[in-house]
C-alpha positions as CSV (number, residue, x, y, z in Angstrom):
1,M,103.2,-19.1,-255.6
2,E,100.1,-17.5,-254.1
3,Q,96.5,-16.9,-255.3
4,R,94.9,-13.5,-254.6
5,W,91.1,-13.2,-254.8
6,T,89.3,-9.9,-254.2
7,F,85.5,-9.8,-253.8
8,I,82.7,-8.0,-252.2
9,V,80.9,-9.5,-249.1
10,E,77.3,-10.1,-250.0
11,W,74.2,-9.8,-247.8
12,G,73.8,-13.6,-247.6
13,D,77.4,-14.0,-246.3
14,C,76.4,-12.1,-243.0
15,D,74.7,-13.1,-239.8
16,A,72.0,-11.3,-237.8
17,A,74.7,-8.9,-236.4
18,G,75.5,-7.8,-239.9
19,I,79.0,-9.3,-240.0
20,V,80.4,-12.3,-242.0
21,F,79.0,-15.5,-240.6
22,Y,82.3,-17.4,-239.7
23,P,81.6,-20.6,-241.7
24,N,81.8,-18.5,-244.8
25,Y,85.5,-17.9,-244.2
26,Y,86.0,-21.7,-244.4
27,R,84.0,-21.8,-247.7
28,W,86.2,-19.0,-249.0
29,F,89.4,-20.8,-247.8
30,D,88.4,-23.9,-249.8
31,A,87.6,-21.7,-252.9
32,G,90.9,-20.0,-252.5
33,F,92.7,-23.4,-252.5
34,Q,90.8,-24.6,-255.6
35,K,91.8,-21.3,-257.3
36,L,95.4,-21.9,-256.3
37,L,95.3,-25.4,-257.9
38,R,94.0,-23.9,-261.1
39,L,96.7,-21.3,-261.0
40,A,99.2,-24.2,-260.7
41,G,97.6,-25.8,-263.8
42,T,95.7,-28.6,-262.1
43,S,92.4,-29.3,-260.3
44,Q,90.9,-31.8,-257.8
45,R,89.5,-33.8,-260.8
46,E,92.9,-34.0,-262.4
47,L,94.6,-35.0,-259.1
48,A,92.0,-37.7,-258.7
49,G,92.7,-39.1,-262.1
50,R,96.5,-38.8,-261.9
51,Y,96.9,-40.3,-258.4
52,G,93.8,-42.4,-257.9
53,V,92.6,-40.3,-255.0
54,V,89.2,-39.1,-254.1
55,G,90.7,-35.7,-253.4
56,T,92.8,-33.7,-251.0
57,G,90.7,-33.9,-247.8
58,L,91.0,-31.8,-244.7
59,V,92.7,-33.4,-241.7
60,D,92.9,-30.1,-239.6
61,T,91.8,-26.6,-240.0
62,G,91.6,-23.4,-238.0
63,A,91.3,-19.6,-238.1
64,R,92.1,-16.6,-236.0
65,F,89.6,-13.8,-236.3
66,K,91.1,-10.4,-235.8
67,G,88.5,-8.0,-237.2
68,P,85.0,-8.1,-238.8
69,A,83.9,-7.7,-242.4
70,A,80.3,-6.7,-243.3
71,C,78.0,-6.6,-246.3
72,G,79.5,-4.4,-249.0
73,D,83.1,-4.6,-247.7
74,E,85.8,-5.5,-250.3
75,I,88.0,-8.2,-249.0
76,E,91.0,-10.0,-250.4
77,L,91.9,-13.6,-249.7
78,T,95.5,-14.7,-250.3
79,T,96.2,-18.4,-250.4
80,R,99.5,-20.2,-250.6
81,I,101.0,-23.6,-249.7
82,A,102.8,-22.9,-246.4
83,R,104.3,-26.3,-245.6
84,F,104.8,-29.8,-246.9
85,E,105.2,-32.9,-244.7
86,A,105.5,-36.5,-245.8
87,A,101.8,-37.2,-246.0
88,T,100.2,-33.7,-245.6
89,F,100.5,-30.2,-246.8
90,T,99.1,-27.0,-245.3
91,A,97.5,-24.1,-247.2
92,S,97.5,-20.8,-245.4
93,H,94.9,-18.1,-246.0
94,T,95.0,-14.5,-245.1
95,V,92.0,-12.2,-245.4
96,T,92.5,-8.5,-245.5
97,K,90.2,-5.5,-245.6
98,A,91.6,-2.1,-246.6
99,G,95.1,-3.5,-246.2
100,R,94.5,-4.8,-242.6
101,V,94.5,-8.5,-241.8
102,I,91.1,-9.5,-240.4
103,V,91.4,-13.3,-240.6
104,E,94.3,-15.8,-240.7
105,G,93.5,-19.4,-241.4
106,F,94.9,-22.8,-242.5
107,E,93.8,-26.0,-244.0
108,K,96.0,-29.1,-243.5
109,R,95.2,-31.5,-246.3
110,A,96.1,-35.1,-247.3
111,F,95.8,-37.1,-250.5
112,L,93.0,-39.5,-249.7
113,A,92.6,-42.8,-251.6
114,P,89.9,-45.5,-251.4
115,G,90.7,-48.1,-248.8
116,D,90.9,-51.8,-249.2
117,G,87.2,-52.5,-249.5
118,D,86.5,-51.6,-245.8
119,G,84.9,-48.2,-246.7
120,R,87.7,-46.3,-245.1
121,L,90.1,-43.8,-246.8
122,R,93.8,-44.1,-246.7
123,V,96.4,-41.3,-246.7
124,L,99.0,-41.4,-249.5
125,P,102.4,-39.6,-249.4
126,V,102.3,-36.2,-251.0
127,P,103.5,-36.8,-254.6
128,A,106.8,-35.1,-255.5
129,D,105.4,-33.6,-258.7
130,F,102.6,-32.0,-256.8
131,R,105.1,-30.5,-254.4
132,A,107.1,-29.2,-257.3
133,L,104.1,-27.2,-258.5
134,F,104.4,-25.0,-255.4
135,M,108.1,-24.9,-254.7
136,P,110.1,-21.8,-255.7
137,V,112.2,-22.2,-258.8
């Protein structure tokens, strides 16, 4: 399963050089992940209620920038779950412009639950029914 999102880069997305300011890609990565959850029939709020977590927090993230995008460019973000591990899962993100890959990114996420009164969060195993939402049938 993958989520595709096509949109136009806005003036406010760009830096003084006229190209997308790199933190916006991370904002779009998160939005793509949230859209993927909705496509799978769930949301962060539903996951919180079902599993007693505060959400699926980031434990690692990164991106490779291969080309620029500027105000007025139409870009497409494709998001999918690339990998599951015992306590984490990785969403991959590919941004294309005119069919050419300009950014490849990832978010490694974990189900984070409240700790034992110490103010810290604890990582839970990735639930099997969550995995099943994204596994091929």
